[in-house]
PDB file of N, CA, C and O in Angstrom:
ATOM      1  N   MET A   1       8.137  -3.416   8.467  1.00  0.00           N
ATOM      2  CA  MET A   1       8.447  -3.964   7.174  1.00  0.00           C
ATOM      3  C   MET A   1       7.595  -3.263   6.120  1.00  0.00           C
ATOM      4  O   MET A   1       6.403  -3.039   6.332  1.00  0.00           O
ATOM      5  N   SER A   2       8.192  -2.921   5.000  1.00  0.00           N
ATOM      6  CA  SER A   2       7.395  -2.353   3.917  1.00  0.00           C
ATOM      7  C   SER A   2       7.099  -3.436   2.883  1.00  0.00           C
ATOM      8  O   SER A   2       7.929  -4.298   2.596  1.00  0.00           O
ATOM      9  N   TYR A   3       5.900  -3.359   2.342  1.00  0.00           N
ATOM     10  CA  TYR A   3       5.506  -4.268   1.261  1.00  0.00           C
ATOM     11  C   TYR A   3       5.910  -3.676  -0.071  1.00  0.00           C
ATOM     12  O   TYR A   3       6.221  -4.406  -1.012  1.00  0.00           O
ATOM     13  N   VAL A   4       5.906  -2.350  -0.156  1.00  0.00           N
ATOM     14  CA  VAL A   4       6.315  -1.639  -1.369  1.00  0.00           C
ATOM     15  C   VAL A   4       6.564  -0.178  -0.995  1.00  0.00           C
ATOM     16  O   VAL A   4       5.919   0.367  -0.099  1.00  0.00           O
ATOM     17  N   ARG A   5       7.503   0.438  -1.695  1.00  0.00           N
ATOM     18  CA  ARG A   5       7.786   1.864  -1.517  1.00  0.00           C
ATOM     19  C   ARG A   5       7.504   2.585  -2.821  1.00  0.00           C
ATOM     20  O   ARG A   5       7.462   1.975  -3.890  1.00  0.00           O
ATOM     21  N   TRP A   6       7.311   3.894  -2.716  1.00  0.00           N
ATOM     22  CA  TRP A   6       7.102   4.689  -3.928  1.00  0.00           C
ATOM     23  C   TRP A   6       8.330   4.588  -4.818  1.00  0.00           C
ATOM     24  O   TRP A   6       9.447   4.403  -4.336  1.00  0.00           O
ATOM     25  N   SER A   7       8.113   4.710  -6.107  1.00  0.00           N
ATOM     26  CA  SER A   7       9.229   4.854  -7.032  1.00  0.00           C
ATOM     27  C   SER A   7       9.170   6.262  -7.603  1.00  0.00           C
ATOM     28  O   SER A   7       8.101   6.869  -7.674  1.00  0.00           O
ATOM     29  N   SER A   8      10.307   6.768  -8.003  1.00  0.00           N
ATOM     30  CA  SER A   8      10.397   8.140  -8.513  1.00  0.00           C
ATOM     31  C   SER A   8      10.668   8.126 -10.012  1.00  0.00           C
ATOM     32  O   SER A   8      11.544   7.394 -10.473  1.00  0.00           O
ATOM     33  N   PRO A   9       9.931   8.921 -10.778  1.00  0.00           N
ATOM     34  CA  PRO A   9      10.192   8.992 -12.216  1.00  0.00           C
ATOM     35  C   PRO A   9      11.627   9.436 -12.473  1.00  0.00           C
ATOM     36  O   PRO A   9      12.162  10.299 -11.777  1.00  0.00           O
ATOM     37  N   GLY A  10      12.237   8.830 -13.484  1.00  0.00           N
ATOM     38  CA  GLY A  10      13.585   9.230 -13.864  1.00  0.00           C
ATOM     39  C   GLY A  10      14.690   8.542 -13.080  1.00  0.00           C
ATOM     40  O   GLY A  10      15.867   8.722 -13.394  1.00  0.00           O
ATOM     41  N   ARG A  11      14.340   7.762 -12.072  1.00  0.00           N
ATOM     42  CA  ARG A  11      15.347   7.023 -11.303  1.00  0.00           C
ATOM     43  C   ARG A  11      15.182   5.535 -11.589  1.00  0.00           C
ATOM     44  O   ARG A  11      14.060   5.057 -11.760  1.00  0.00           O
ATOM     45  N   PRO A  12      16.284   4.806 -11.641  1.00  0.00           N
ATOM     46  CA  PRO A  12      16.166   3.373 -11.967  1.00  0.00           C
ATOM     47  C   PRO A  12      15.504   2.585 -10.832  1.00  0.00           C
ATOM     48  O   PRO A  12      15.893   2.698  -9.670  1.00  0.00           O
ATOM     49  N   HIS A  13      14.509   1.796 -11.191  1.00  0.00           N
ATOM     50  CA  HIS A  13      13.791   0.953 -10.240  1.00  0.00           C
ATOM     51  C   HIS A  13      13.474  -0.362 -10.917  1.00  0.00           C
ATOM     52  O   HIS A  13      13.400  -0.443 -12.143  1.00  0.00           O
ATOM     53  N   ASP A  14      13.291  -1.377 -10.117  1.00  0.00           N
ATOM     54  CA  ASP A  14      12.846  -2.653 -10.655  1.00  0.00           C
ATOM     55  C   ASP A  14      11.329  -2.673 -10.827  1.00  0.00           C
ATOM     56  O   ASP A  14      10.777  -3.623 -11.380  1.00  0.00           O
ATOM     57  N   TYR A  15      10.662  -1.632 -10.356  1.00  0.00           N
ATOM     58  CA  TYR A  15       9.206  -1.583 -10.421  1.00  0.00           C
ATOM     59  C   TYR A  15       8.744  -0.125 -10.445  1.00  0.00           C
ATOM     60  O   TYR A  15       9.518   0.789 -10.161  1.00  0.00           O
ATOM     61  N   ASP A  16       7.468   0.078 -10.789  1.00  0.00           N
ATOM     62  CA  ASP A  16       6.830   1.388 -10.756  1.00  0.00           C
ATOM     63  C   ASP A  16       5.751   1.323  -9.685  1.00  0.00           C
ATOM     64  O   ASP A  16       4.912   0.423  -9.710  1.00  0.00           O
ATOM     65  N   SER A  17       5.760   2.274  -8.735  1.00  0.00           N
ATOM     66  CA  SER A  17       4.783   2.236  -7.650  1.00  0.00           C
ATOM     67  C   SER A  17       4.309   3.620  -7.258  1.00  0.00           C
ATOM     68  O   SER A  17       5.104   4.528  -7.014  1.00  0.00           O
ATOM     69  N   ALA A  18       2.984   3.760  -7.201  1.00  0.00           N
ATOM     70  CA  ALA A  18       2.360   4.993  -6.723  1.00  0.00           C
ATOM     71  C   ALA A  18       1.942   4.860  -5.265  1.00  0.00           C
ATOM     72  O   ALA A  18       1.328   5.771  -4.710  1.00  0.00           O
ATOM     73  N   VAL A  19       2.272   3.718  -4.634  1.00  0.00           N
ATOM     74  CA  VAL A  19       1.874   3.465  -3.253  1.00  0.00           C
ATOM     75  C   VAL A  19       3.079   3.102  -2.391  1.00  0.00           C
ATOM     76  O   VAL A  19       4.077   2.568  -2.874  1.00  0.00           O
ATOM     77  N   TYR A  20       2.955   3.409  -1.100  1.00  0.00           N
ATOM     78  CA  TYR A  20       3.954   3.041  -0.096  1.00  0.00           C
ATOM     79  C   TYR A  20       3.176   2.372   1.026  1.00  0.00           C
ATOM     80  O   TYR A  20       2.411   3.031   1.729  1.00  0.00           O
ATOM     81  N   ILE A  21       3.364   1.073   1.198  1.00  0.00           N
ATOM     82  CA  ILE A  21       2.584   0.293   2.152  1.00  0.00           C
ATOM     83  C   ILE A  21       3.525  -0.414   3.111  1.00  0.00           C
ATOM     84  O   ILE A  21       4.480  -1.072   2.700  1.00  0.00           O
ATOM     85  N   TYR A  22       3.232  -0.263   4.414  1.00  0.00           N
ATOM     86  CA  TYR A  22       4.112  -0.859   5.419  1.00  0.00           C
ATOM     87  C   TYR A  22       3.325  -1.240   6.669  1.00  0.00           C
ATOM     88  O   TYR A  22       2.221  -0.751   6.906  1.00  0.00           O
ATOM     89  N   ASP A  23       3.939  -2.146   7.475  1.00  0.00           N
ATOM     90  CA  ASP A  23       3.362  -2.581   8.750  1.00  0.00           C
ATOM     91  C   ASP A  23       3.695  -1.606   9.864  1.00  0.00           C
ATOM     92  O   ASP A  23       4.773  -1.012   9.884  1.00  0.00           O
ATOM     93  N   THR A  24       2.758  -1.448  10.793  1.00  0.00           N
ATOM     94  CA  THR A  24       2.999  -0.730  12.041  1.00  0.00           C
ATOM     95  C   THR A  24       2.340  -1.532  13.161  1.00  0.00           C
ATOM     96  O   THR A  24       1.670  -2.531  12.900  1.00  0.00           O
ATOM     97  N   ASP A  25       2.524  -1.107  14.376  1.00  0.00           N
ATOM     98  CA  ASP A  25       1.851  -1.761  15.496  1.00  0.00           C
ATOM     99  C   ASP A  25       0.334  -1.564  15.428  1.00  0.00           C
ATOM    100  O   ASP A  25      -0.417  -2.342  16.016  1.00  0.00           O
ATOM    101  N   ASP A  26      -0.118  -0.531  14.715  1.00  0.00           N
ATOM    102  CA  ASP A  26      -1.537  -0.224  14.619  1.00  0.00           C
ATOM    103  C   ASP A  26      -2.225  -0.867  13.422  1.00  0.00           C
ATOM    104  O   ASP A  26      -3.448  -0.793  13.303  1.00  0.00           O
ATOM    105  N   GLY A  27      -1.469  -1.491  12.542  1.00  0.00           N
ATOM    106  CA  GLY A  27      -2.042  -2.104  11.349  1.00  0.00           C
ATOM    107  C   GLY A  27      -1.129  -1.916  10.159  1.00  0.00           C
ATOM    108  O   GLY A  27       0.072  -1.689  10.310  1.00  0.00           O
ATOM    109  N   VAL A  28      -1.706  -2.011   8.976  1.00  0.00           N
ATOM    110  CA  VAL A  28      -0.964  -1.857   7.732  1.00  0.00           C
ATOM    111  C   VAL A  28      -1.341  -0.501   7.131  1.00  0.00           C
ATOM    112  O   VAL A  28      -2.520  -0.182   6.981  1.00  0.00           O
ATOM    113  N   VAL A  29      -0.324   0.288   6.793  1.00  0.00           N
ATOM    114  CA  VAL A  29      -0.532   1.673   6.378  1.00  0.00           C
ATOM    115  C   VAL A  29      -0.268   1.855   4.885  1.00  0.00           C
ATOM    116  O   VAL A  29       0.731   1.370   4.354  1.00  0.00           O
ATOM    117  N   CYS A  30      -1.175   2.558   4.223  1.00  0.00           N
ATOM    118  CA  CYS A  30      -0.948   3.074   2.870  1.00  0.00           C
ATOM    119  C   CYS A  30      -0.639   4.553   3.083  1.00  0.00           C
ATOM    120  O   CYS A  30      -1.540   5.372   3.268  1.00  0.00           O
ATOM    121  N   CYS A  31       0.642   4.875   3.053  1.00  0.00           N
ATOM    122  CA  CYS A  31       1.129   6.202   3.432  1.00  0.00           C
ATOM    123  C   CYS A  31       0.715   7.274   2.417  1.00  0.00           C
ATOM    124  O   CYS A  31       0.875   7.098   1.209  1.00  0.00           O
ATOM    125  N   SER A  32       0.189   8.370   2.924  1.00  0.00           N
ATOM    126  CA  SER A  32      -0.237   9.492   2.075  1.00  0.00           C
ATOM    127  C   SER A  32      -1.042   8.985   0.882  1.00  0.00           C
ATOM    128  O   SER A  32      -0.681   9.222  -0.270  1.00  0.00           O
ATOM    129  N   CYS A  33      -2.108   8.301   1.168  1.00  0.00           N
ATOM    130  CA  CYS A  33      -2.910   7.598   0.161  1.00  0.00           C
ATOM    131  C   CYS A  33      -3.560   8.556  -0.839  1.00  0.00           C
ATOM    132  O   CYS A  33      -4.331   9.440  -0.465  1.00  0.00           O
ATOM    133  N   ILE A  34      -3.235   8.362  -2.109  1.00  0.00           N
ATOM    134  CA  ILE A  34      -3.773   9.243  -3.152  1.00  0.00           C
ATOM    135  C   ILE A  34      -5.242   8.959  -3.459  1.00  0.00           C
ATOM    136  O   ILE A  34      -5.861   9.693  -4.229  1.00  0.00           O
ATOM    137  N   LEU A  35      -5.806   7.908  -2.872  1.00  0.00           N
ATOM    138  CA  LEU A  35      -7.245   7.667  -3.023  1.00  0.00           C
ATOM    139  C   LEU A  35      -8.070   8.542  -2.080  1.00  0.00           C
ATOM    140  O   LEU A  35      -9.270   8.730  -2.284  1.00  0.00           O
ATOM    141  N   LEU A  36      -7.421   9.067  -1.057  1.00  0.00           N
ATOM    142  CA  LEU A  36      -8.120   9.903  -0.072  1.00  0.00           C
ATOM    143  C   LEU A  36      -7.967  11.370  -0.425  1.00  0.00           C
ATOM    144  O   LEU A  36      -6.936  11.768  -0.967  1.00  0.00           O
ATOM    145  N   PRO A  37      -8.979  12.188  -0.126  1.00  0.00           N
ATOM    146  CA  PRO A  37      -8.909  13.614  -0.479  1.00  0.00           C
ATOM    147  C   PRO A  37      -7.772  14.330   0.258  1.00  0.00           C
ATOM    148  O   PRO A  37      -7.519  14.090   1.438  1.00  0.00           O
ATOM    149  N   ALA A  38      -7.107  15.204  -0.471  1.00  0.00           N
ATOM    150  CA  ALA A  38      -6.027  15.999   0.115  1.00  0.00           C
ATOM    151  C   ALA A  38      -6.601  17.093   1.008  1.00  0.00           C
ATOM    152  O   ALA A  38      -7.737  17.531   0.823  1.00  0.00           O
ATOM    153  N   ASP A  39      -5.800  17.527   1.979  1.00  0.00           N
ATOM    154  CA  ASP A  39      -6.217  18.629   2.849  1.00  0.00           C
ATOM    155  C   ASP A  39      -5.936  19.964   2.152  1.00  0.00           C
ATOM    156  O   ASP A  39      -5.574  19.988   0.976  1.00  0.00           O
ATOM    157  N   ALA A  40      -6.099  21.041   2.860  1.00  0.00           N
ATOM    158  CA  ALA A  40      -5.978  22.387   2.284  1.00  0.00           C
ATOM    159  C   ALA A  40      -4.590  22.675   1.716  1.00  0.00           C
ATOM    160  O   ALA A  40      -4.456  23.494   0.806  1.00  0.00           O
ATOM    161  N   ILE A  41      -3.566  22.021   2.236  1.00  0.00           N
ATOM    162  CA  ILE A  41      -2.219  22.274   1.705  1.00  0.00           C
ATOM    163  C   ILE A  41      -1.759  21.183   0.732  1.00  0.00           C
ATOM    164  O   ILE A  41      -0.605  21.172   0.305  1.00  0.00           O
ATOM    165  N   GLY A  42      -2.661  20.273   0.390  1.00  0.00           N
ATOM    166  CA  GLY A  42      -2.375  19.262  -0.613  1.00  0.00           C
ATOM    167  C   GLY A  42      -1.833  17.941  -0.099  1.00  0.00           C
ATOM    168  O   GLY A  42      -1.438  17.089  -0.895  1.00  0.00           O
ATOM    169  N   ASP A  43      -1.804  17.750   1.211  1.00  0.00           N
ATOM    170  CA  ASP A  43      -1.329  16.490   1.777  1.00  0.00           C
ATOM    171  C   ASP A  43      -2.470  15.478   1.849  1.00  0.00           C
ATOM    172  O   ASP A  43      -3.595  15.816   2.216  1.00  0.00           O
ATOM    173  N   HIS A  44      -2.163  14.249   1.498  1.00  0.00           N
ATOM    174  CA  HIS A  44      -3.146  13.169   1.592  1.00  0.00           C
ATOM    175  C   HIS A  44      -2.960  12.437   2.919  1.00  0.00           C
ATOM    176  O   HIS A  44      -1.827  12.193   3.333  1.00  0.00           O
ATOM    177  N   PRO A  45      -4.048  12.088   3.587  1.00  0.00           N
ATOM    178  CA  PRO A  45      -3.913  11.298   4.824  1.00  0.00           C
ATOM    179  C   PRO A  45      -3.530   9.860   4.481  1.00  0.00           C
ATOM    180  O   PRO A  45      -3.659   9.427   3.336  1.00  0.00           O
ATOM    181  N   SER A  46      -3.068   9.148   5.466  1.00  0.00           N
ATOM    182  CA  SER A  46      -2.756   7.736   5.275  1.00  0.00           C
ATOM    183  C   SER A  46      -3.996   6.894   5.563  1.00  0.00           C
ATOM    184  O   SER A  46      -4.835   7.253   6.389  1.00  0.00           O
ATOM    185  N   HIS A  47      -4.088   5.785   4.874  1.00  0.00           N
ATOM    186  CA  HIS A  47      -5.154   4.804   5.125  1.00  0.00           C
ATOM    187  C   HIS A  47      -4.544   3.699   5.974  1.00  0.00           C
ATOM    188  O   HIS A  47      -3.464   3.199   5.661  1.00  0.00           O
ATOM    189  N   VAL A  48      -5.234   3.314   7.055  1.00  0.00           N
ATOM    190  CA  VAL A  48      -4.741   2.246   7.926  1.00  0.00           C
ATOM    191  C   VAL A  48      -5.753   1.101   7.919  1.00  0.00           C
ATOM    192  O   VAL A  48      -6.927   1.281   8.240  1.00  0.00           O
ATOM    193  N   ALA A  49      -5.263  -0.080   7.544  1.00  0.00           N
ATOM    194  CA  ALA A  49      -6.084  -1.292   7.591  1.00  0.00           C
ATOM    195  C   ALA A  49      -5.678  -2.089   8.820  1.00  0.00           C
ATOM    196  O   ALA A  49      -4.520  -2.043   9.235  1.00  0.00           O
ATOM    197  N   ALA A  50      -6.606  -2.806   9.395  1.00  0.00           N
ATOM    198  CA  ALA A  50      -6.335  -3.558  10.622  1.00  0.00           C
ATOM    199  C   ALA A  50      -5.344  -4.695  10.405  1.00  0.00           C
ATOM    200  O   ALA A  50      -4.616  -5.076  11.322  1.00  0.00           O
ATOM    201  N   ASN A  51      -5.318  -5.241   9.178  1.00  0.00           N
ATOM    202  CA  ASN A  51      -4.438  -6.381   8.909  1.00  0.00           C
ATOM    203  C   ASN A  51      -4.116  -6.449   7.418  1.00  0.00           C
ATOM    204  O   ASN A  51      -4.733  -5.739   6.624  1.00  0.00           O
ATOM    205  N   PRO A  52      -3.164  -7.289   7.030  1.00  0.00           N
ATOM    206  CA  PRO A  52      -2.785  -7.379   5.615  1.00  0.00           C
ATOM    207  C   PRO A  52      -3.941  -7.787   4.702  1.00  0.00           C
ATOM    208  O   PRO A  52      -4.042  -7.310   3.571  1.00  0.00           O
ATOM    209  N   GLY A  53      -4.804  -8.664   5.190  1.00  0.00           N
ATOM    210  CA  GLY A  53      -5.946  -9.078   4.379  1.00  0.00           C
ATOM    211  C   GLY A  53      -6.854  -7.921   4.006  1.00  0.00           C
ATOM    212  O   GLY A  53      -7.326  -7.835   2.872  1.00  0.00           O
ATOM    213  N   GLN A  54      -7.099  -7.034   4.957  1.00  0.00           N
ATOM    214  CA  GLN A  54      -7.922  -5.856   4.658  1.00  0.00           C
ATOM    215  C   GLN A  54      -7.196  -4.901   3.716  1.00  0.00           C
ATOM    216  O   GLN A  54      -7.841  -4.229   2.912  1.00  0.00           O
ATOM    217  N   MET A  55      -5.878  -4.827   3.797  1.00  0.00           N
ATOM    218  CA  MET A  55      -5.131  -3.942   2.900  1.00  0.00           C
ATOM    219  C   MET A  55      -5.197  -4.433   1.461  1.00  0.00           C
ATOM    220  O   MET A  55      -5.101  -3.630   0.533  1.00  0.00           O
ATOM    221  N   ILE A  56      -5.358  -5.732   1.258  1.00  0.00           N
ATOM    222  CA  ILE A  56      -5.479  -6.251  -0.109  1.00  0.00           C
ATOM    223  C   ILE A  56      -6.640  -5.579  -0.826  1.00  0.00           C
ATOM    224  O   ILE A  56      -6.507  -5.188  -1.986  1.00  0.00           O
ATOM    225  N   GLU A  57      -7.770  -5.440  -0.155  1.00  0.00           N
ATOM    226  CA  GLU A  57      -8.927  -4.780  -0.775  1.00  0.00           C
ATOM    227  C   GLU A  57      -8.611  -3.327  -1.122  1.00  0.00           C
ATOM    228  O   GLU A  57      -9.026  -2.831  -2.169  1.00  0.00           O
ATOM    229  N   HIS A  58      -7.888  -2.659  -0.259  1.00  0.00           N
ATOM    230  CA  HIS A  58      -7.494  -1.273  -0.523  1.00  0.00           C
ATOM    231  C   HIS A  58      -6.562  -1.206  -1.736  1.00  0.00           C
ATOM    232  O   HIS A  58      -6.700  -0.324  -2.583  1.00  0.00           O
ATOM    233  N   VAL A  59      -5.624  -2.132  -1.811  1.00  0.00           N
ATOM    234  CA  VAL A  59      -4.702  -2.163  -2.955  1.00  0.00           C
ATOM    235  C   VAL A  59      -5.477  -2.408  -4.249  1.00  0.00           C
ATOM    236  O   VAL A  59      -5.158  -1.825  -5.286  1.00  0.00           O
ATOM    237  N   ARG A  60      -6.475  -3.252  -4.191  1.00  0.00           N
ATOM    238  CA  ARG A  60      -7.305  -3.486  -5.389  1.00  0.00           C
ATOM    239  C   ARG A  60      -8.012  -2.210  -5.830  1.00  0.00           C
ATOM    240  O   ARG A  60      -8.222  -1.999  -7.025  1.00  0.00           O
ATOM    241  N   ALA A  61      -8.380  -1.363  -4.880  1.00  0.00           N
ATOM    242  CA  ALA A  61      -8.991  -0.071  -5.232  1.00  0.00           C
ATOM    243  C   ALA A  61      -7.972   0.812  -5.957  1.00  0.00           C
ATOM    244  O   ALA A  61      -8.332   1.517  -6.900  1.00  0.00           O
ATOM    245  N   HIS A  62      -6.718   0.784  -5.532  1.00  0.00           N
ATOM    246  CA  HIS A  62      -5.679   1.531  -6.242  1.00  0.00           C
ATOM    247  C   HIS A  62      -5.528   1.020  -7.673  1.00  0.00           C
ATOM    248  O   HIS A  62      -5.441   1.808  -8.615  1.00  0.00           O
ATOM    249  N   ILE A  63      -5.500  -0.281  -7.825  1.00  0.00           N
ATOM    250  CA  ILE A  63      -5.364  -0.868  -9.160  1.00  0.00           C
ATOM    251  C   ILE A  63      -6.548  -0.473 -10.031  1.00  0.00           C
ATOM    252  O   ILE A  63      -6.364  -0.106 -11.192  1.00  0.00           O
ATOM    253  N   ALA A  64      -7.762  -0.542  -9.488  1.00  0.00           N
ATOM    254  CA  ALA A  64      -8.968  -0.159 -10.233  1.00  0.00           C
ATOM    255  C   ALA A  64      -8.934   1.307 -10.639  1.00  0.00           C
ATOM    256  O   ALA A  64      -9.484   1.683 -11.675  1.00  0.00           O
ATOM    257  N   ALA A  65      -8.285   2.138  -9.819  1.00  0.00           N
ATOM    258  CA  ALA A  65      -8.179   3.567 -10.119  1.00  0.00           C
ATOM    259  C   ALA A  65      -7.076   3.859 -11.139  1.00  0.00           C
ATOM    260  O   ALA A  65      -6.910   5.000 -11.570  1.00  0.00           O
ATOM    261  N   GLY A  66      -6.324   2.826 -11.520  1.00  0.00           N
ATOM    262  CA  GLY A  66      -5.261   3.008 -12.507  1.00  0.00           C
ATOM    263  C   GLY A  66      -3.915   3.382 -11.909  1.00  0.00           C
ATOM    264  O   GLY A  66      -2.995   3.749 -12.640  1.00  0.00           O
ATOM    265  N   ASP A  67      -3.789   3.293 -10.590  1.00  0.00           N
ATOM    266  CA  ASP A  67      -2.520   3.616  -9.935  1.00  0.00           C
ATOM    267  C   ASP A  67      -1.512   2.486 -10.155  1.00  0.00           C
ATOM    268  O   ASP A  67      -1.883   1.315 -10.223  1.00  0.00           O
ATOM    269  N   ALA A  68      -0.248   2.849 -10.263  1.00  0.00           N
ATOM    270  CA  ALA A  68       0.811   1.859 -10.440  1.00  0.00           C
ATOM    271  C   ALA A  68       1.018   1.105  -9.129  1.00  0.00           C
ATOM    272  O   ALA A  68       1.367   1.693  -8.105  1.00  0.00           O
ATOM    273  N   VAL A  69       0.796  -0.202  -9.182  1.00  0.00           N
ATOM    274  CA  VAL A  69       1.006  -1.087  -8.038  1.00  0.00           C
ATOM    275  C   VAL A  69       1.750  -2.318  -8.558  1.00  0.00           C
ATOM    276  O   VAL A  69       1.228  -3.028  -9.417  1.00  0.00           O
ATOM    277  N   PRO A  70       2.959  -2.585  -8.055  1.00  0.00           N
ATOM    278  CA  PRO A  70       3.704  -3.747  -8.531  1.00  0.00           C
ATOM    279  C   PRO A  70       2.972  -5.063  -8.279  1.00  0.00           C
ATOM    280  O   PRO A  70       2.205  -5.187  -7.324  1.00  0.00           O
ATOM    281  N   ASP A  71       3.219  -6.040  -9.149  1.00  0.00           N
ATOM    282  CA  ASP A  71       2.555  -7.337  -9.072  1.00  0.00           C
ATOM    283  C   ASP A  71       2.839  -8.095  -7.781  1.00  0.00           C
ATOM    284  O   ASP A  71       2.052  -8.958  -7.391  1.00  0.00           O
ATOM    285  N   PHE A  72       3.947  -7.791  -7.111  1.00  0.00           N
ATOM    286  CA  PHE A  72       4.317  -8.558  -5.923  1.00  0.00           C
ATOM    287  C   PHE A  72       3.596  -8.119  -4.652  1.00  0.00           C
ATOM    288  O   PHE A  72       3.700  -8.794  -3.627  1.00  0.00           O
ATOM    289  N   VAL A  73       2.869  -7.007  -4.695  1.00  0.00           N
ATOM    290  CA  VAL A  73       2.284  -6.456  -3.464  1.00  0.00           C
ATOM    291  C   VAL A  73       1.161  -7.340  -2.904  1.00  0.00           C
ATOM    292  O   VAL A  73       1.192  -7.694  -1.725  1.00  0.00           O
ATOM    293  N   ILE A  74       0.190  -7.694  -3.716  1.00  0.00           N
ATOM    294  CA  ILE A  74      -0.927  -8.506  -3.211  1.00  0.00           C
ATOM    295  C   ILE A  74      -0.446  -9.874  -2.724  1.00  0.00           C
ATOM    296  O   ILE A  74      -0.866 -10.298  -1.648  1.00  0.00           O
ATOM    297  N   PRO A  75       0.422 -10.595  -3.468  1.00  0.00           N
ATOM    298  CA  PRO A  75       0.914 -11.868  -2.919  1.00  0.00           C
ATOM    299  C   PRO A  75       1.661 -11.706  -1.590  1.00  0.00           C
ATOM    300  O   PRO A  75       1.531 -12.554  -0.707  1.00  0.00           O
ATOM    301  N   ALA A  76       2.438 -10.636  -1.436  1.00  0.00           N
ATOM    302  CA  ALA A  76       3.152 -10.415  -0.175  1.00  0.00           C
ATOM    303  C   ALA A  76       2.174 -10.159   0.970  1.00  0.00           C
ATOM    304  O   ALA A  76       2.364 -10.671   2.073  1.00  0.00           O
ATOM    305  N   LEU A  77       1.142  -9.380   0.716  1.00  0.00           N
ATOM    306  CA  LEU A  77       0.128  -9.131   1.739  1.00  0.00           C
ATOM    307  C   LEU A  77      -0.631 -10.421   2.075  1.00  0.00           C
ATOM    308  O   LEU A  77      -0.929 -10.681   3.241  1.00  0.00           O
ATOM    309  N   ALA A  78      -0.942 -11.224   1.056  1.00  0.00           N
ATOM    310  CA  ALA A  78      -1.638 -12.494   1.290  1.00  0.00           C
ATOM    311  C   ALA A  78      -0.780 -13.439   2.130  1.00  0.00           C
ATOM    312  O   ALA A  78      -1.291 -14.117   3.022  1.00  0.00           O
ATOM    313  N   ASP A  79       0.525 -13.486   1.846  1.00  0.00           N
ATOM    314  CA  ASP A  79       1.427 -14.317   2.656  1.00  0.00           C
ATOM    315  C   ASP A  79       1.443 -13.843   4.108  1.00  0.00           C
ATOM    316  O   ASP A  79       1.408 -14.657   5.030  1.00  0.00           O
ATOM    317  N   ALA A  80       1.496 -12.534   4.307  1.00  0.00           N
ATOM    318  CA  ALA A  80       1.508 -11.983   5.665  1.00  0.00           C
ATOM    319  C   ALA A  80       0.197 -12.277   6.387  1.00  0.00           C
ATOM    320  O   ALA A  80       0.193 -12.546   7.588  1.00  0.00           O
ATOM    321  N   GLU A  81      -0.905 -12.228   5.661  1.00  0.00           N
ATOM    322  CA  GLU A  81      -2.206 -12.532   6.276  1.00  0.00           C
ATOM    323  C   GLU A  81      -2.273 -14.003   6.686  1.00  0.00           C
ATOM    324  O   GLU A  81      -2.762 -14.319   7.771  1.00  0.00           O
ATOM    325  N   ARG A  82      -1.789 -14.897   5.836  1.00  0.00           N
ATOM    326  CA  ARG A  82      -1.773 -16.321   6.182  1.00  0.00           C
ATOM    327  C   ARG A  82      -0.907 -16.567   7.418  1.00  0.00           C
ATOM    328  O   ARG A  82      -1.288 -17.336   8.300  1.00  0.00           O
ATOM    329  N   ALA A  83       0.244 -15.921   7.480  1.00  0.00           N
ATOM    330  CA  ALA A  83       1.128 -16.070   8.637  1.00  0.00           C
ATOM    331  C   ALA A  83       0.461 -15.541   9.897  1.00  0.00           C
ATOM    332  O   ALA A  83       0.591 -16.135  10.968  1.00  0.00           O
ATOM    333  N   ARG A  84      -0.260 -14.415   9.774  1.00  0.00           N
ATOM    334  CA  ARG A  84      -0.961 -13.833  10.928  1.00  0.00           C
ATOM    335  C   ARG A  84      -2.046 -14.775  11.428  1.00  0.00           C
ATOM    336  O   ARG A  84      -2.206 -14.973  12.632  1.00  0.00           O
ATOM    337  N   GLU A  85      -2.787 -15.353  10.492  1.00  0.00           N
ATOM    338  CA  GLU A  85      -3.881 -16.262  10.868  1.00  0.00           C
ATOM    339  C   GLU A  85      -3.360 -17.555  11.483  1.00  0.00           C
ATOM    340  O   GLU A  85      -4.054 -18.182  12.283  1.00  0.00           O
ATOM    341  N   ALA A  86      -2.149 -17.958  11.118  1.00  0.00           N
ATOM    342  CA  ALA A  86      -1.577 -19.205  11.637  1.00  0.00           C
ATOM    343  C   ALA A  86      -1.141 -19.072  13.088  1.00  0.00           C
ATOM    344  O   ALA A  86      -0.943 -20.076  13.773  1.00  0.00           O
ATOM    345  N   HIS A  87      -0.990 -17.845  13.558  1.00  0.00           N
ATOM    346  CA  HIS A  87      -0.535 -17.638  14.946  1.00  0.00           C
ATOM    347  C   HIS A  87      -1.692 -17.552  15.864  1.00  0.00           C
ATOM    348  O   HIS A  87      -1.512 -17.381  17.069  1.00  0.00           O
TER     349      HIS A  87
END
């Protein structure tokens, strides 16, 4: 499941997003994270958090850096964390 996908300039979207965040079996991924240094060919590695709660802190770092993050991302991650803790 993705919490948010990138949006592309010039294409119609309901939101603007510089991040792509989704669940995997290994945790929650911030795909090609622009907060992390790029490699020699300009690719950014992905950031993997162990759970949605930890990804919230990472998303806050994106917001602090001025990156576009839709308002619905943190509440969706918080809901997923509550559901995870309830199990």
